[in-house]
C-alpha positions, 0 to 999 in steps of 0.5 A, a space after each residue: 581585447 577578446 576574452 579568448 585571447 587573454 590569459 585568465 590565470 593572471 586576473 586575480 584582483 581584477 574588477 568584474 562588471 555585468 552586462 549592464 555595467 554593474 559591479 559583480 565583485 573582484 576576481 579571487 582566483 581562477 577555477 580549473 576543471 576540464 584542463 589544468 592549463 586553462 581556467 574554466 571559471 573565475 571565483 569572484 568575491 562580492 557583497 558586504 566585506 566580500 563574503 559572497 563568492 560567485 562562480 563566473 564561467 569563462 564563456 560568460 566573459 564578453 571583454 577584458 580590458 587589460 589597461 583598466 583591469 576590468 572584465 566585462 560579462 555578457 550576462 547580468 549578475 543575477 544570472 551568476 551562481 553563488 557558492 560558499 
């Protein structure tokens, strides 16, 4: 399914994988900025005991599989910024 046709607001808990298929983490919550109706990014928890957060911009999402609840990215996980 196209990422543009999918509602990112309902993806909390979904698995996120990078362009090589490596796990980035799980979606913690959508992040809003330019519009209160449409998320600009996803906060993804990763690392030991899910201590690290990564900010995954919506434009880096390549595909979304609603059946397996996996979000595939078009970039590698090293290109995704961490925060807090």
